[in-house]
DRENDO-1510 file (C-alpha; in Angstrom, 1 decimal, always signed):
<recs>
REC; n; res; u; v; w
REC; 1; MET; +68.1; -84.2; -15.0 .
REC; 2; ASN; +67.9; -85.2; -11.3 .
REC; 3; GLU; +68.7; -88.6; -10.1 .
REC; 4; LEU; +65.9; -91.2; -10.6 .
REC; 5; GLU; +65.1; -93.7; -7.9 .
REC; 6; LEU; +64.5; -97.2; -9.1 .
REC; 7; THR; +62.9; -100.0; -7.0 .
REC; 8; GLN; +64.8; -103.3; -7.3 .
REC; 9; LEU; +63.7; -107.0; -7.1 .
REC; 10; ASP; +64.5; -107.3; -3.4 .
REC; 11; GLY; +62.7; -104.0; -2.6 .
REC; 12; GLY; +65.8; -102.0; -2.3 .
REC; 13; LYS; +66.3; -98.7; -4.0 .
REC; 14; VAL; +69.0; -97.5; -6.4 .
REC; 15; LEU; +69.6; -94.0; -7.8 .
REC; 16; LEU; +70.1; -93.7; -11.5 .
REC; 17; ASP; +71.9; -90.7; -13.0 .
REC; 18; GLU; +72.0; -89.6; -16.6 .
REC; 19; ASN; +75.0; -91.9; -17.3 .
REC; 20; ALA; +73.1; -95.0; -16.1 .
REC; 21; LEU; +70.1; -94.0; -18.4 .
REC; 22; SER; +72.2; -93.2; -21.5 .
REC; 23; GLY; +72.0; -96.7; -23.1 .
REC; 24; LEU; +68.2; -96.7; -22.7 .
REC; 25; ARG; +68.0; -93.2; -24.3 .
REC; 26; THR; +70.2; -94.3; -27.2 .
REC; 27; ALA; +68.1; -97.4; -27.8 .
REC; 28; PHE; +64.6; -95.9; -27.2 .
REC; 29; GLY; +64.7; -92.2; -27.8 .
REC; 30; GLU; +61.2; -90.7; -27.2 .
REC; 31; GLN; +59.9; -94.3; -26.5 .
REC; 32; LEU; +61.6; -94.0; -23.0 .
REC; 33; ILE; +59.1; -92.3; -20.8 .
REC; 34; LEU; +60.1; -90.9; -17.3 .
REC; 35; PRO; +57.9; -89.4; -14.6 .
REC; 36; SER; +58.9; -86.0; -15.7 .
REC; 37; ASP; +57.8; -86.5; -19.2 .
REC; 38; ALA; +54.5; -85.0; -20.5 .
REC; 39; GLY; +53.2; -88.3; -21.6 .
REC; 40; PHE; +53.8; -90.2; -18.4 .
REC; 41; GLU; +50.5; -89.9; -16.8 .
REC; 42; ALA; +48.7; -91.4; -19.8 .
REC; 43; ALA; +51.4; -94.1; -20.3 .
REC; 44; ARG; +51.4; -95.3; -16.7 .
REC; 45; LYS; +47.6; -96.1; -16.7 .
REC; 46; VAL; +46.2; -99.5; -17.4 .
REC; 47; TRP; +42.6; -100.6; -18.1 .
REC; 48; ASN; +41.4; -101.1; -14.5 .
REC; 49; GLY; +40.8; -97.7; -12.9 .
REC; 50; MET; +41.4; -99.2; -9.5 .
REC; 51; ILE; +45.1; -99.5; -10.3 .
REC; 52; ASP; +47.1; -96.4; -9.5 .
REC; 53; ARG; +50.8; -97.2; -9.8 .
REC; 54; ARG; +53.8; -95.0; -10.7 .
REC; 55; PRO; +56.8; -96.8; -12.4 .
REC; 56; ALA; +60.1; -95.2; -12.5 .
REC; 57; LEU; +60.7; -96.0; -16.2 .
REC; 58; ILE; +58.4; -97.0; -19.1 .
REC; 59; VAL; +60.0; -98.3; -22.3 .
REC; 60; ARG; +57.6; -98.7; -25.3 .
REC; 61; CYS; +59.1; -101.5; -27.4 .
REC; 62; ARG; +58.8; -101.6; -31.1 .
REC; 63; GLY; +60.2; -105.2; -31.6 .
REC; 64; ALA; +62.3; -108.0; -30.0 .
REC; 65; ALA; +65.4; -105.9; -30.1 .
REC; 66; ASP; +63.8; -103.2; -27.8 .
REC; 67; VAL; +62.6; -106.0; -25.4 .
REC; 68; LEU; +66.3; -107.4; -25.3 .
REC; 69; ALA; +67.6; -103.9; -24.6 .
REC; 70; ALA; +65.1; -103.4; -21.8 .
REC; 71; LEU; +65.8; -106.7; -20.2 .
REC; 72; ARG; +69.5; -106.1; -20.3 .
REC; 73; PHE; +69.0; -102.9; -18.4 .
REC; 74; ALA; +66.6; -104.7; -15.9 .
REC; 75; ARG; +69.2; -107.4; -15.2 .
REC; 76; GLU; +72.0; -104.9; -14.8 .
REC; 77; HIS; +70.2; -102.9; -12.2 .
REC; 78; ARG; +68.1; -105.8; -10.7 .
REC; 79; ALA; +65.0; -103.7; -11.4 .
REC; 80; LEU; +61.5; -104.6; -10.3 .
REC; 81; LEU; +59.9; -105.5; -13.7 .
REC; 82; ALA; +56.4; -105.4; -15.2 .
REC; 83; VAL; +55.5; -106.5; -18.7 .
REC; 84; ARG; +52.5; -104.9; -20.3 .
REC; 85; GLY; +50.6; -106.3; -23.4 .
REC; 86; GLY; +47.1; -105.0; -23.6 .
REC; 87; GLY; +47.2; -103.7; -20.0 .
REC; 88; HIS; +43.9; -105.5; -19.4 .
REC; 89; ASN; +44.8; -107.7; -16.4 .
REC; 90; VAL; +42.3; -107.0; -13.7 .
REC; 91; ALA; +45.0; -107.1; -10.9 .
REC; 92; GLY; +47.2; -104.5; -12.7 .
REC; 93; TYR; +50.2; -106.7; -13.4 .
REC; 94; GLY; +51.1; -104.6; -16.4 .
REC; 95; THR; +52.6; -101.9; -14.2 .
REC; 96; CYS; +54.4; -101.4; -10.9 .
REC; 97; ASP; +55.4; -98.8; -8.4 .
REC; 98; GLY; +59.0; -97.6; -8.8 .
REC; 99; GLY; +60.2; -100.2; -11.2 .
REC; 100; LEU; +60.6; -100.7; -15.0 .
REC; 101; VAL; +57.6; -101.3; -17.3 .
REC; 102; ILE; +58.2; -103.0; -20.6 .
REC; 103; ASP; +55.3; -101.8; -22.6 .
REC; 104; LEU; +54.6; -103.8; -25.8 .
REC; 105; SER; +51.6; -101.8; -26.9 .
REC; 106; PRO; +53.4; -100.4; -30.1 .
REC; 107; MET; +53.8; -104.0; -31.2 .
REC; 108; ARG; +50.5; -104.7; -32.9 .
REC; 109; HIS; +51.1; -106.1; -36.3 .
REC; 110; VAL; +48.9; -109.0; -37.3 .
REC; 111; GLU; +49.5; -111.0; -40.5 .
REC; 112; VAL; +47.3; -113.8; -41.7 .
REC; 113; ASP; +48.4; -116.6; -44.0 .
REC; 114; PRO; +45.1; -117.9; -45.6 .
REC; 115; THR; +46.9; -120.8; -47.3 .
REC; 116; THR; +48.0; -122.3; -44.0 .
REC; 117; HIS; +45.1; -120.9; -41.9 .
REC; 118; THR; +47.6; -119.4; -39.5 .
REC; 119; VAL; +48.1; -115.9; -38.1 .
REC; 120; ARG; +51.2; -114.2; -36.7 .
REC; 121; VAL; +50.4; -111.7; -33.9 .
REC; 122; ALA; +52.7; -109.3; -32.2 .
REC; 123; GLY; +52.9; -109.2; -28.4 .
REC; 124; GLY; +51.0; -105.9; -27.9 .
REC; 125; ALA; +48.0; -106.6; -30.2 .
REC; 126; THR; +44.4; -106.8; -29.0 .
REC; 127; TRP; +41.8; -109.3; -30.0 .
REC; 128; ALA; +40.0; -106.5; -32.0 .
REC; 129; GLU; +43.0; -106.3; -34.3 .
REC; 130; VAL; +43.3; -110.0; -34.7 .
REC; 131; ASP; +39.6; -110.2; -35.4 .
REC; 132; ARG; +39.8; -107.5; -38.1 .
REC; 133; GLU; +42.5; -109.3; -40.0 .
REC; 134; THR; +41.3; -112.8; -39.7 .
REC; 135; GLN; +37.7; -112.1; -40.7 .
REC; 136; VAL; +38.7; -110.7; -44.1 .
REC; 137; PHE; +39.2; -114.6; -44.8 .
REC; 138; GLY; +36.2; -115.8; -42.8 .
REC; 139; LEU; +38.6; -117.1; -40.0 .
REC; 140; ALA; +38.9; -116.6; -36.3 .
REC; 141; VAL; +41.1; -117.5; -33.4 .
REC; 142; PRO; +39.1; -118.3; -30.2 .
REC; 143; GLY; +39.8; -115.3; -28.0 .
REC; 144; GLY; +37.8; -113.6; -25.3 .
REC; 145; ILE; +34.5; -111.7; -25.3 .
REC; 146; VAL; +35.9; -108.1; -24.9 .
REC; 147; SER; +37.7; -107.0; -28.0 .
REC; 148; THR; +40.1; -104.6; -26.2 .
REC; 149; THR; +41.7; -107.4; -24.3 .
REC; 150; GLY; +45.3; -108.1; -25.0 .
REC; 151; VAL; +46.1; -111.2; -27.0 .
REC; 152; ALA; +49.2; -112.0; -24.8 .
REC; 153; GLY; +47.7; -112.0; -21.3 .
REC; 154; LEU; +44.5; -113.9; -22.3 .
REC; 155; THR; +46.5; -116.6; -24.3 .
REC; 156; LEU; +49.1; -117.2; -21.6 .
REC; 157; GLY; +46.3; -117.7; -19.0 .
REC; 158; GLY; +44.3; -120.2; -21.2 .
REC; 159; GLY; +41.6; -117.8; -22.5 .
REC; 160; GLN; +38.0; -118.7; -23.3 .
REC; 161; GLY; +35.3; -116.8; -25.2 .
REC; 162; TRP; +32.4; -117.3; -27.6 .
REC; 163; LEU; +34.1; -120.0; -29.6 .
REC; 164; ARG; +35.3; -122.2; -26.6 .
REC; 165; ARG; +33.1; -125.2; -27.2 .
REC; 166; THR; +33.7; -125.3; -30.9 .
REC; 167; TYR; +37.4; -124.6; -31.1 .
REC; 168; GLY; +38.8; -124.6; -27.5 .
REC; 169; MET; +40.8; -122.1; -25.6 .
REC; 170; ALA; +43.0; -119.4; -27.1 .
REC; 171; SER; +46.0; -121.3; -25.8 .
REC; 172; ASP; +44.9; -124.4; -27.5 .
REC; 173; SER; +45.2; -122.7; -30.9 .
REC; 174; LEU; +48.8; -121.5; -30.2 .
REC; 175; LYS; +51.2; -123.1; -32.7 .
REC; 176; SER; +54.4; -121.3; -31.8 .
REC; 177; ALA; +55.7; -118.4; -29.9 .
REC; 178; THR; +58.8; -116.2; -30.0 .
REC; 179; VAL; +60.0; -115.5; -26.5 .
REC; 180; VAL; +62.7; -113.3; -24.9 .
REC; 181; THR; +63.9; -115.2; -21.8 .
REC; 182; ALA; +65.1; -113.9; -18.5 .
REC; 183; ALA; +68.7; -114.7; -19.8 .
REC; 184; GLY; +68.3; -112.4; -22.7 .
REC; 185; GLU; +67.9; -115.0; -25.3 .
REC; 186; LEU; +65.4; -114.9; -28.2 .
REC; 187; VAL; +64.0; -118.4; -28.7 .
REC; 188; THR; +61.1; -120.2; -30.4 .
REC; 189; ALA; +58.8; -122.3; -28.5 .
REC; 190; SER; +56.7; -125.0; -30.2 .
REC; 191; LEU; +56.0; -128.7; -30.2 .
REC; 192; GLU; +59.4; -129.2; -32.0 .
REC; 193; GLN; +61.5; -126.4; -30.3 .
REC; 194; ASN; +61.6; -125.9; -26.6 .
REC; 195; PRO; +58.6; -128.1; -26.1 .
REC; 196; ASP; +58.6; -127.7; -22.3 .
REC; 197; LEU; +58.5; -123.9; -22.6 .
REC; 198; PHE; +55.7; -124.2; -25.2 .
REC; 199; TRP; +53.7; -126.4; -22.8 .
REC; 200; ALA; +54.1; -124.0; -20.0 .
REC; 201; LEU; +53.2; -120.9; -22.1 .
REC; 202; ARG; +49.8; -122.5; -22.9 .
REC; 203; GLY; +48.2; -121.6; -19.5 .
REC; 204; GLY; +51.1; -120.9; -17.2 .
REC; 205; GLY; +50.9; -117.2; -17.4 .
REC; 206; GLY; +53.6; -114.6; -18.1 .
REC; 207; ASN; +56.1; -116.5; -15.8 .
REC; 208; PHE; +58.7; -117.6; -18.5 .
REC; 209; GLY; +59.6; -114.6; -20.6 .
REC; 210; VAL; +58.3; -111.9; -22.8 .
REC; 211; VAL; +56.3; -113.2; -25.7 .
REC; 212; THR; +57.1; -110.9; -28.7 .
REC; 213; SER; +54.9; -112.9; -31.2 .
REC; 214; PHE; +52.4; -115.6; -31.3 .
REC; 215; GLU; +51.5; -118.0; -34.2 .
REC; 216; PHE; +48.0; -119.3; -34.0 .
REC; 217; ASN; +46.0; -121.8; -36.0 .
REC; 218; THR; +42.7; -120.1; -37.2 .
REC; 219; TYR; +39.3; -121.7; -37.8 .
REC; 220; PRO; +36.1; -120.9; -39.9 .
REC; 221; ALA; +33.8; -118.4; -38.2 .
REC; 222; GLY; +31.7; -115.6; -39.5 .
REC; 223; PRO; +31.5; -113.3; -41.2 .
REC; 224; LEU; +27.9; -113.7; -40.0 .
REC; 225; ILE; +26.9; -115.6; -36.8 .
REC; 226; ALA; +23.6; -116.6; -35.2 .
REC; 227; PHE; +23.1; -115.2; -31.7 .
REC; 228; ALA; +20.4; -115.8; -29.1 .
REC; 229; GLY; +20.1; -113.1; -26.4 .
REC; 230; PRO; +16.9; -113.3; -24.5 .
REC; 231; ALA; +16.6; -111.4; -21.2 .
REC; 232; TYR; +14.4; -112.9; -18.5 .
REC; 233; PRO; +13.4; -111.5; -15.1 .
REC; 234; LEU; +15.9; -112.3; -12.3 .
REC; 235; GLU; +13.1; -113.9; -10.3 .
REC; 236; SER; +12.8; -116.5; -13.1 .
REC; 237; ALA; +16.4; -117.6; -12.6 .
REC; 238; ALA; +15.5; -121.1; -11.4 .
REC; 239; THR; +13.2; -121.8; -14.4 .
REC; 240; VAL; +15.8; -120.3; -16.9 .
REC; 241; MET; +18.7; -122.1; -15.4 .
REC; 242; ALA; +16.8; -125.5; -15.5 .
REC; 243; ALA; +16.1; -124.9; -19.1 .
REC; 244; MET; +19.7; -124.0; -19.8 .
REC; 245; ARG; +20.9; -127.2; -18.1 .
REC; 246; ARG; +18.5; -129.2; -20.3 .
REC; 247; PHE; +19.6; -127.5; -23.4 .
REC; 248; ALA; +23.4; -127.6; -22.7 .
REC; 249; SER; +23.3; -131.3; -21.9 .
REC; 250; ASP; +22.9; -132.4; -25.5 .
REC; 251; ALA; +23.9; -129.2; -27.4 .
REC; 252; PRO; +26.2; -129.8; -30.4 .
REC; 253; ASP; +29.7; -128.4; -30.3 .
REC; 254; GLU; +28.7; -125.5; -32.5 .
REC; 255; VAL; +26.6; -124.1; -29.7 .
REC; 256; ASN; +28.5; -121.9; -27.1 .
REC; 257; LEU; +26.1; -121.0; -24.3 .
REC; 258; SER; +26.3; -118.6; -21.3 .
REC; 259; ALA; +24.0; -116.8; -18.8 .
REC; 260; THR; +24.6; -113.3; -17.3 .
REC; 261; TRP; +23.0; -112.1; -14.1 .
REC; 262; TRP; +22.9; -108.3; -14.4 .
REC; 263; SER; +20.7; -105.2; -14.5 .
REC; 264; ILE; +19.6; -103.5; -17.6 .
REC; 265; PRO; +21.9; -100.6; -18.0 .
REC; 266; ALA; +20.5; -97.1; -18.6 .
REC; 267; VAL; +21.7; -96.7; -22.1 .
REC; 268; ASP; +19.7; -95.7; -25.2 .
REC; 269; ALA; +20.2; -99.2; -26.7 .
REC; 270; PHE; +17.6; -100.6; -24.1 .
REC; 271; PRO; +14.1; -99.5; -23.5 .
REC; 272; ALA; +13.8; -96.9; -20.8 .
REC; 273; ALA; +11.1; -98.8; -19.0 .
REC; 274; LEU; +13.6; -101.6; -18.4 .
REC; 275; HIS; +16.5; -99.6; -17.2 .
REC; 276; GLY; +17.7; -100.9; -13.8 .
REC; 277; ARG; +15.6; -104.1; -14.1 .
REC; 278; PRO; +17.4; -107.1; -12.6 .
REC; 279; VAL; +17.5; -109.8; -15.3 .
REC; 280; ILE; +19.2; -113.1; -16.4 .
REC; 281; ILE; +20.4; -112.9; -20.0 .
REC; 282; LEU; +21.1; -115.9; -22.0 .
REC; 283; GLY; +23.9; -115.5; -24.6 .
REC; 284; ALA; +24.4; -118.2; -27.1 .
REC; 285; VAL; +26.4; -118.4; -30.3 .
REC; 286; TYR; +26.1; -120.9; -33.1 .
REC; 287; VAL; +29.4; -121.3; -35.2 .
REC; 288; GLY; +28.2; -122.3; -38.7 .
REC; 289; ASP; +25.3; -121.6; -41.0 .
REC; 290; PRO; +23.4; -118.8; -39.3 .
REC; 291; SER; +20.1; -120.0; -40.7 .
REC; 292; VAL; +20.7; -123.4; -39.0 .
REC; 293; GLY; +21.9; -121.7; -35.9 .
REC; 294; GLU; +18.8; -119.6; -35.5 .
REC; 295; ARG; +16.6; -122.7; -35.5 .
REC; 296; VAL; +19.0; -124.6; -33.1 .
REC; 297; LEU; +19.0; -121.6; -30.7 .
REC; 298; GLN; +15.3; -120.8; -30.9 .
REC; 299; PRO; +14.3; -122.8; -27.7 .
REC; 300; LEU; +16.4; -120.5; -25.5 .
REC; 301; ARG; +14.1; -117.7; -26.6 .
REC; 302; GLU; +10.9; -119.5; -25.6 .
REC; 303; ILE; +11.6; -120.5; -22.0 .
REC; 304; GLU; +8.9; -117.9; -21.1 .
REC; 305; THR; +8.2; -114.5; -22.6 .
REC; 306; PRO; +11.5; -112.5; -22.4 .
REC; 307; LEU; +11.5; -108.9; -21.1 .
REC; 308; LEU; +13.9; -108.1; -24.1 .
REC; 309; ASP; +15.3; -110.3; -26.9 .
REC; 310; LEU; +18.5; -109.3; -28.4 .
REC; 311; SER; +18.7; -112.3; -30.7 .
REC; 312; GLY; +19.4; -112.3; -34.4 .
REC; 313; THR; +22.2; -112.8; -36.9 .
REC; 314; LEU; +25.0; -110.3; -36.6 .
REC; 315; PRO; +28.5; -109.9; -37.9 .
REC; 316; TYR; +31.2; -111.8; -35.9 .
REC; 317; LEU; +33.0; -108.6; -35.5 .
REC; 318; ALA; +30.0; -107.0; -33.8 .
REC; 319; LEU; +29.6; -110.1; -31.6 .
REC; 320; GLN; +33.2; -109.7; -30.4 .
REC; 321; LYS; +32.5; -106.1; -29.3 .
REC; 322; LEU; +29.0; -106.6; -27.6 .
REC; 323; PHE; +30.4; -106.2; -24.1 .
REC; 324; ASP; +33.0; -103.5; -24.9 .
REC; 325; PRO; +30.9; -100.5; -23.8 .
REC; 326; PHE; +30.3; -101.9; -20.4 .
REC; 327; PHE; +34.0; -102.4; -19.6 .
REC; 328; PRO; +35.5; -99.1; -20.5 .
REC; 329; ALA; +39.2; -98.5; -20.0 .
REC; 330; ARG; +40.3; -96.5; -16.9 .
REC; 331; GLU; +36.8; -95.3; -16.1 .
REC; 332; LEU; +35.6; -98.0; -13.7 .
REC; 333; GLN; +37.0; -100.0; -10.8 .
REC; 334; TYR; +37.1; -103.7; -11.5 .
REC; 335; TYR; +37.5; -106.8; -9.3 .
REC; 336; TRP; +37.1; -110.1; -11.0 .
REC; 337; LYS; +37.3; -113.7; -9.8 .
REC; 338; SER; +36.1; -117.0; -11.2 .
REC; 339; ILE; +35.7; -120.7; -10.3 .
REC; 340; TYR; +34.9; -123.9; -12.1 .
REC; 341; LEU; +31.7; -125.6; -11.0 .
REC; 342; SER; +31.1; -129.3; -10.7 .
REC; 343; GLY; +27.4; -128.8; -11.3 .
REC; 344; LEU; +24.5; -126.5; -11.2 .
REC; 345; ASP; +21.8; -127.6; -8.9 .
REC; 346; GLU; +19.0; -125.5; -7.5 .
REC; 347; ASP; +20.9; -124.5; -4.5 .
REC; 348; ALA; +23.8; -123.1; -6.6 .
REC; 349; VAL; +21.3; -121.1; -8.8 .
REC; 350; GLN; +19.5; -119.7; -5.7 .
REC; 351; THR; +22.8; -118.7; -4.1 .
REC; 352; VAL; +23.8; -116.8; -7.1 .
REC; 353; ALA; +20.4; -115.2; -7.6 .
REC; 354; GLU; +20.2; -114.0; -3.9 .
REC; 355; ARG; +23.7; -112.4; -4.0 .
REC; 356; VAL; +23.2; -110.8; -7.4 .
REC; 357; ALA; +20.0; -109.2; -6.0 .
REC; 358; ALA; +22.1; -107.9; -3.1 .
REC; 359; ARG; +25.2; -106.6; -5.0 .
REC; 360; PRO; +26.2; -103.0; -4.1 .
REC; 361; SER; +26.7; -102.0; -7.7 .
REC; 362; ALA; +24.2; -102.4; -10.4 .
REC; 363; MET; +27.0; -102.6; -12.9 .
REC; 364; SER; +28.3; -105.8; -11.4 .
REC; 365; MET; +27.4; -109.0; -13.1 .
REC; 366; VAL; +27.8; -112.7; -12.8 .
REC; 367; GLY; +28.5; -114.9; -15.8 .
REC; 368; LEU; +27.9; -118.6; -16.2 .
REC; 369; TRP; +29.6; -120.3; -19.1 .
REC; 370; ALA; +28.6; -123.8; -20.2 .
REC; 371; LEU; +31.8; -125.8; -21.1 .
REC; 372; GLY; +32.4; -129.1; -22.7 .
REC; 373; GLY; +32.8; -129.8; -26.4 .
REC; 374; ALA; +36.3; -128.9; -27.8 .
REC; 375; LEU; +37.5; -128.0; -24.3 .
REC; 376; ASP; +37.1; -131.7; -23.2 .
REC; 377; ARG; +38.9; -133.1; -26.3 .
REC; 378; LEU; +42.3; -132.0; -25.3 .
REC; 379; ASP; +43.9; -134.0; -22.7 .
REC; 380; GLY; +44.6; -132.1; -19.6 .
REC; 381; SER; +48.2; -133.1; -19.6 .
REC; 382; ALA; +48.8; -131.5; -23.0 .
REC; 383; SER; +49.2; -128.0; -21.7 .
REC; 384; ALA; +49.6; -126.0; -18.5 .
REC; 385; THR; +45.8; -125.2; -18.5 .
REC; 386; GLY; +45.4; -128.7; -16.9 .
REC; 387; GLU; +42.2; -130.7; -16.3 .
REC; 388; ARG; +39.2; -129.1; -18.1 .
REC; 389; GLY; +36.3; -131.5; -17.4 .
REC; 390; ALA; +34.1; -129.0; -15.4 .
REC; 391; PRO; +30.7; -128.5; -16.9 .
REC; 392; TYR; +30.5; -124.8; -16.0 .
REC; 393; LEU; +32.7; -121.7; -15.3 .
REC; 394; LEU; +31.3; -119.1; -12.9 .
REC; 395; GLU; +32.7; -115.5; -13.4 .
REC; 396; ILE; +32.2; -112.9; -10.7 .
REC; 397; LEU; +32.6; -109.4; -12.2 .
REC; 398; ALA; +32.5; -106.5; -9.6 .
REC; 399; ASN; +32.4; -103.3; -11.6 .
REC; 400; TRP; +31.7; -99.9; -9.9 .
REC; 401; GLN; +32.6; -96.3; -10.3 .
REC; 402; ASP; +33.3; -94.6; -7.0 .
REC; 403; PRO; +36.7; -95.6; -5.5 .
REC; 404; ALA; +35.2; -95.0; -2.0 .
REC; 405; GLN; +33.0; -98.0; -2.6 .
REC; 406; SER; +35.9; -100.5; -3.3 .
REC; 407; ALA; +35.8; -102.3; -0.1 .
REC; 408; GLU; +32.1; -103.2; -0.2 .
REC; 409; ASN; +32.2; -104.3; -3.8 .
REC; 410; ILE; +35.3; -106.4; -3.3 .
REC; 411; ALA; +33.7; -108.0; -0.2 .
REC; 412; TRP; +30.6; -108.8; -2.2 .
REC; 413; ALA; +32.6; -110.6; -4.9 .
REC; 414; ARG; +34.7; -112.6; -2.4 .
REC; 415; ASP; +31.6; -113.5; -0.4 .
REC; 416; LEU; +29.9; -115.0; -3.6 .
REC; 417; PHE; +33.1; -116.8; -4.5 .
REC; 418; ASP; +33.3; -118.4; -1.0 .
REC; 419; ALA; +29.6; -119.2; -1.1 .
REC; 420; MET; +30.1; -121.1; -4.4 .
REC; 421; ARG; +32.9; -123.3; -3.1 .
REC; 422; PRO; +30.6; -126.2; -2.2 .
REC; 423; HIS; +29.5; -126.4; -5.9 .
REC; 424; ALA; +33.1; -126.1; -7.2 .
REC; 425; THR; +35.8; -128.3; -8.4 .
REC; 426; GLY; +38.5; -126.2; -6.6 .
REC; 427; LYS; +40.1; -125.1; -9.7 .
REC; 428; THR; +40.2; -121.3; -10.5 .
REC; 429; ASN; +40.7; -119.4; -13.7 .
REC; 430; LEU; +44.2; -117.9; -14.0 .
REC; 431; ASN; +42.8; -114.9; -16.0 .
REC; 432; PHE; +40.6; -113.7; -13.1 .
REC; 433; PRO; +43.0; -113.1; -10.2 .
REC; 434; GLY; +41.1; -110.5; -8.2 .
REC; 435; THR; +43.7; -108.2; -6.7 .
REC; 436; GLY; +46.3; -110.9; -7.2 .
REC; 437; ASP; +47.2; -111.3; -3.5 .
REC; 438; GLU; +44.6; -114.0; -2.5 .
REC; 439; GLU; +46.6; -116.9; -0.9 .
REC; 440; GLY; +46.6; -120.1; -2.9 .
REC; 441; PHE; +44.9; -118.6; -6.0 .
REC; 442; THR; +47.7; -119.5; -8.6 .
REC; 443; ARG; +48.1; -123.0; -7.2 .
REC; 444; ALA; +44.4; -123.6; -7.4 .
REC; 445; ALA; +44.3; -122.4; -11.0 .
REC; 446; LEU; +47.3; -124.6; -12.1 .
REC; 447; GLY; +46.5; -127.6; -10.0 .
REC; 448; GLU; +48.2; -130.8; -10.8 .
REC; 449; HIS; +50.8; -129.2; -13.0 .
REC; 450; TRP; +52.4; -127.0; -10.3 .
REC; 451; LYS; +55.5; -129.1; -9.7 .
REC; 452; ARG; +56.3; -129.3; -13.4 .
REC; 453; LEU; +55.7; -125.6; -13.9 .
REC; 454; VAL; +58.1; -124.8; -11.0 .
REC; 455; GLN; +60.8; -126.9; -12.7 .
REC; 456; ILE; +60.3; -125.0; -16.0 .
REC; 457; LYS; +60.4; -121.7; -14.1 .
REC; 458; GLN; +63.6; -122.8; -12.5 .
REC; 459; ARG; +65.1; -123.4; -15.9 .
REC; 460; PHE; +63.9; -120.3; -17.7 .
REC; 461; ASP; +63.7; -117.7; -14.8 .
REC; 462; PRO; +65.6; -118.9; -11.8 .
REC; 463; GLU; +65.8; -115.5; -10.1 .
REC; 464; ASN; +62.1; -114.8; -10.7 .
REC; 465; LEU; +62.7; -111.7; -12.8 .
REC; 466; PHE; +59.1; -112.2; -14.1 .
REC; 467; ARG; +57.3; -112.0; -10.8 .
REC; 468; LEU; +54.6; -109.4; -11.4 .
REC; 469; ASN; +52.1; -111.9; -12.6 .
REC; 470; GLN; +50.1; -114.9; -11.4 .
REC; 471; ASN; +53.5; -115.9; -10.0 .
REC; 472; ILE; +55.1; -119.4; -10.0 .
REC; 473; THR; +58.1; -119.0; -7.6 .
REC; 474; PRO; +61.2; -121.0; -8.6 .
REC; 475; TYR; +62.4; -121.4; -5.1 .
</recs>
């Protein structure tokens, strides 16, 4: 083969000959993927179609031994390094140009222990795979709302979904993790072992090592769950949001409530007469007896006459996949940001409604999640996720198809984000990093814990080997 050019941590280049690659070939065989290989084009792509990067090497890991071998190679050659779990990060951190990608996607094993109500999850698994196994026992881990999302990325960034007010964040359920550190050590992180590392993993992102397996506590949910999903006209946003505020103010922890500003997509599941109609859709889940839940959620369906009502009792597995069709892998361009709100007054609602009406892509949406409940019960100092007393989280999801329209869609999302700053706490959500280059984003997400996280980064990754992430620099 010809020599292969590898990008290094400092931006320099090194040429690798066959002798330099022999160790990787021995360890990985066909799981080592080079640009000249037939499977390279498929292997290099991640979920966000806007990300178009070409690594020099991709190593598909089958277990911790493979991760250790890949890291040894990366350290020896000072290679620029990306770690890919589900590949779902909107900024495309799971790949890189010219460097080495550690791809955990073959590591998808999920094993439930129903006697201890725990589940062991390999580092490349998605939430769909976790849900499928836990639901056999009527259990769940609080993950996200798109089932194709990787467990690793969501958990390390905190992670919130349909169960957030009932059971908290994904990171709150983490009991232990097996981690390969930058030094090439395989360690366990838990409250008893490496507690500082365990604290940092729960919300500090992928800064501290490669997590090869997670152990979660699980909780009762499903197999059937009550869901309220009325769609109201966008022009009724003020009325609907006022009703949502009142309902959320005294809702029990079993209720998980959100609102989505959107347009009815032109798909067969929705009436043709409503295709393209701007709407605000309430989405609420009741974790418990579905018959009780339907009664509790009924007022959300009666704010006024809905244009469309998707409410009913459905399988938990179906709930977790409701949004999957609208976020297809590699087919759309995505730019996502989010910010915690200190309140939801009329001015805030009007600001969102006006900008949603003017968005350049009808596929873009804005989500508003009511918080509280279990999220408030864990002290902010208990994990790297930090202070969590905000009543709402606003998600700005710019989604579009034509790459030529990227600039205007990104500008729309950033404009809305800036317009909501007067209503915000200043804290951002680590899992929604935009393109990953916005100044101050990571510090705003990690807030008061930044100094402690830097100290832990210095201990576990002093050279910043793990830098392609929502990065905490050790220097």
